[in-house]
C-alpha positions in Angstrom: 86.5 -99.5 -13.9 83.6 -101.3 -12.2 80.4 -103.1 -13.2 77.5 -100.7 -12.3 74.1 -102.2 -12.0 72.5 -100.8 -15.1 75.6 -100.8 -17.3 75.7 -103.1 -20.3 78.3 -103.8 -23.0 77.2 -103.3 -26.6 79.0 -103.4 -30.0 79.2 -99.6 -29.6 80.8 -99.8 -26.1 79.2 -99.4 -22.7 75.7 -98.0 -22.3 73.4 -97.6 -19.4 69.8 -98.8 -19.2 67.5 -96.1 -17.8 65.5 -97.7 -15.0 62.7 -95.2 -15.7 62.3 -96.7 -19.2 63.8 -94.0 -21.3 66.4 -94.5 -24.1 69.7 -96.0 -23.3 72.4 -93.6 -22.1 75.9 -93.7 -23.4 78.5 -94.0 -20.6 80.9 -91.2 -19.9 84.0 -93.3 -20.6 82.5 -94.6 -23.8 81.9 -91.1 -25.0 85.5 -90.1 -24.1 86.8 -93.0 -26.2 86.1 -90.8 -29.3 89.0 -88.5 -28.1 92.4 -89.2 -29.7 94.9 -90.4 -27.1 98.4 -89.8 -28.5 100.1 -91.5 -25.5 98.8 -94.9 -26.5 100.9 -95.5 -29.6 104.3 -94.8 -28.0 103.2 -96.8 -24.9 102.3 -99.8 -27.0 105.5 -99.5 -29.1 107.5 -99.3 -25.8 106.0 -102.5 -24.6 107.0 -104.3 -27.7 110.5 -102.9 -27.7 111.0 -103.9 -24.1 109.8 -107.4 -24.8 112.3 -107.7 -27.7 115.2 -106.1 -25.8 114.6 -108.5 -22.8 115.7 -111.5 -24.9 116.9 -110.4 -28.4 118.6 -113.7 -29.2 115.4 -115.7 -28.6 113.4 -113.1 -30.5 115.7 -113.2 -33.4 115.6 -117.0 -33.5 111.8 -117.0 -33.5 111.8 -114.4 -36.2 113.6 -116.9 -38.4 111.7 -120.0 -37.4 108.1 -118.8 -36.7 107.8 -115.2 -37.9 104.0 -115.3 -38.2 103.4 -116.5 -34.6 106.0 -114.0 -33.3 104.3 -111.2 -35.1 100.9 -112.2 -33.8 102.2 -112.3 -30.2 103.9 -108.9 -30.5 100.8 -107.2 -32.0 98.7 -108.6 -29.2 101.1 -107.6 -26.4 99.7 -104.1 -25.7 96.1 -105.3 -25.7 96.9 -108.1 -23.3 98.7 -105.7 -20.9 95.9 -103.2 -21.1 93.3 -105.9 -20.3 95.2 -107.0 -17.3 95.6 -103.4 -16.1 91.8 -102.9 -16.5 91.1 -106.1 -14.5 93.4 -105.0 -11.7 91.8 -101.5 -11.7 88.3 -103.1 -11.4 89.5 -105.3 -8.4 91.0 -102.3 -6.7 87.7 -100.4 -7.1 85.9 -103.3 -5.6 88.4 -103.4 -2.7 88.0 -99.6 -2.2 84.2 -100.0 -2.0 84.6 -102.7 0.5 86.8 -100.5 2.7 84.4 -97.6 2.7 81.2 -99.7 3.4 83.0 -102.1 5.8 82.3 -105.2 3.7 84.6 -108.3 3.6 86.8 -108.8 0.6 88.7 -111.9 -0.4 92.5 -112.0 -0.1 94.1 -110.5 -3.3 97.9 -110.0 -3.0 98.0 -107.9 -6.1 95.3 -105.5 -4.8 96.4 -105.2 -1.2 99.3 -102.6 -1.9 96.7 -100.2 -3.4 94.3 -100.8 -0.6 97.0 -99.9 1.9 97.6 -96.6 0.1 93.9 -95.9 0.0 93.7 -96.6 3.8 96.6 -94.2 4.3 94.7 -91.5 2.4 91.7 -91.9 4.6 93.8 -91.9 7.8 95.7 -88.7 6.7 92.4 -86.9 6.2 90.8 -88.4 9.3 87.9 -89.6 7.2 84.9 -90.9 9.2 83.0 -93.1 6.7 79.7 -92.6 8.5 79.9 -88.8 8.6 82.1 -87.8 5.7 81.2 -90.2 2.8 78.2 -88.8 1.0 78.0 -91.6 -1.6 80.2 -94.3 -3.1 80.0 -96.1 -6.5 76.9 -94.2 -7.5 75.5 -93.8 -11.0 74.6 -90.3 -12.1 72.3 -89.4 -15.1 71.9 -86.6 -17.5 68.8 -87.7 -19.4 68.6 -84.4 -21.4 72.1 -84.9 -22.7 71.7 -88.7 -23.0 74.6 -89.9 -20.9 75.3 -91.6 -17.5 78.4 -92.5 -15.5 79.4 -93.9 -12.1 81.4 -91.9 -9.7 83.8 -93.6 -7.2 83.3 -91.5 -4.0 81.7 -88.2 -2.9 83.6 -87.2 0.1 83.4 -84.2 2.5 86.9 -82.7 3.3 87.8 -79.7 5.4 89.3 -77.8 2.5 87.3 -74.6 2.4 88.1 -71.2 3.9 88.8 -71.6 7.6 88.6 -75.4 7.4 85.0 -75.4 6.2 83.7 -78.6 4.7 83.5 -79.1 1.0 82.1 -81.9 -1.0 84.7 -83.5 -3.3 83.9 -85.9 -6.2 87.0 -88.2 -6.3 87.9 -90.7 -9.0 90.4 -93.5 -8.2 93.1 -94.1 -10.8 95.4 -97.1 -10.5 98.7 -98.0 -12.2 101.6 -100.2 -11.4 104.2 -98.1 -13.2 102.8 -94.6 -14.0 104.0 -91.7 -11.8 101.6 -90.7 -9.1 101.5 -87.2 -10.7 100.0 -88.6 -14.0 96.9 -86.7 -15.3 95.6 -87.3 -18.8 93.7 -84.7 -20.9 90.4 -86.5 -20.9 90.3 -87.0 -17.1 89.0 -83.5 -16.2 86.3 -84.0 -18.9 85.3 -87.2 -17.2 84.9 -85.6 -13.8 83.1 -82.6 -15.4 80.5 -85.0 -17.0 79.9 -86.6 -13.6 79.8 -83.3 -11.8 77.3 -81.8 -14.2 74.9 -84.7 -14.2 71.8 -83.4 -12.4 70.5 -86.7 -10.9 71.8 -89.8 -9.3 70.3 -93.2 -8.8 69.2 -94.5 -5.5 69.4 -98.2 -4.5 65.7 -98.7 -5.3 66.3 -97.4 -8.9 64.5 -94.1 -8.3 66.5 -90.9 -8.9 66.9 -87.7 -7.0 68.9 -84.5 -7.6 72.6 -85.0 -7.1 74.2 -82.8 -4.5 76.3 -79.8 -5.4 80.0 -80.8 -5.8 82.5 -78.1 -4.7 85.7 -79.6 -6.1 86.9 -82.6 -8.1 90.1 -84.7 -8.0 91.9 -87.8 -9.0 93.2 -90.1 -6.3 96.2 -91.8 -8.0 96.9 -95.1 -6.2 100.2 -96.8 -6.7 101.7 -99.8 -5.0 103.9 -97.6 -2.8 102.4 -94.2 -2.9 99.3 -92.2 -3.5 98.5 -88.6 -4.5 95.3 -86.5 -4.5 95.3 -84.2 -7.5 92.6 -81.6 -7.9 91.5 -81.2 -11.6 89.2 -78.5 -13.1 85.7 -79.6 -14.0 83.9 -76.4 -14.8 82.0 -75.1 -17.8 85.0 -75.3 -20.2 85.7 -78.9 -19.3 82.0 -79.8 -19.6 81.8 -78.2 -23.1 84.8 -80.3 -24.0 83.0 -83.4 -22.9 79.9 -82.5 -24.8 82.0 -82.2 -27.9 83.3 -85.7 -27.3 79.7 -86.9 -26.7 78.6 -85.5 -30.0 81.4 -87.1 -31.8 80.7 -90.5 -30.2 77.0 -90.2 -31.1 77.9 -89.6 -34.7 80.3 -92.5 -34.9 77.9 -94.9 -33.2 75.1 -93.9 -35.6 77.1 -93.7 -38.8 77.2 -96.7 -41.1 80.4 -98.6 -41.4 82.6 -97.2 -44.2 83.0 -100.8 -45.5 79.2 -100.9 -46.0 79.0 -97.8 -48.2 78.6 -98.4 -51.9 81.6 -97.7 -54.2 80.6 -95.6 -57.2 83.3 -94.7 -59.7 82.9 -92.7 -62.9 83.8 -94.8 -66.0 87.1 -93.0 -66.5 88.4 -93.4 -62.9 91.6 -95.4 -62.4 90.7 -99.1 -61.8 87.5 -99.0 -63.8 87.1 -101.2 -66.9 86.7 -98.3 -69.3 88.2 -94.9 -69.9 86.6 -91.6 -70.7 86.5 -91.1 -74.4 89.0 -88.6 -75.7 
């Protein structure tokens, strides 16, 4: 994840300010947060289990002497790991942008293994940044649907019939431990949303029609490997994204359940009186 120019954090998650003055646009990733992600619970439980197993004696001692502090640390463990992973992903995205545009980037030993794998990908495909990169870190808009998002790179590759050139929309995904074959259910929906957005923003904040994308893919970057995985992003995936978008809009507009009044009939359990017999 990066920090696009017009993106802003709100209590409802990330939104984009429309430079043309229209209403704020929900970000693609924010809309997809309304989707249930079943892998998160076992992942978090696994982190806690690994932490306990790594030093069971010390954990047992703390459970006796400071159970409240230990519980607080264990509960916060998955969030802390997730935040560090997001920070690393952001830095890798910044490094990737610097590679493509030829900009300097400060030394970052954690990021460099991923940068090496990205450079290998570009060399294998003989990518000429001047000729083959259509756009990088560019925000797309779908004002009619009310969303926006930022794509990582639009890249021409000779993957069509007879080696003809096709425009790919590629999203970088980083992880220190997930297999390079990893694809999550919501990722095709993310790319579908970006692919179907009809406009993209130019550096001067004006917009123009986005180019037609032929294919979409994840580029999974790992410290010692990388893999380009094509994922579908057609009408079916776009409809799936629109469903998530509608759910997110409802959740963001609905009042908090805790703010709703509680009205019980006089005979309900917990009330002071009972219904007359």
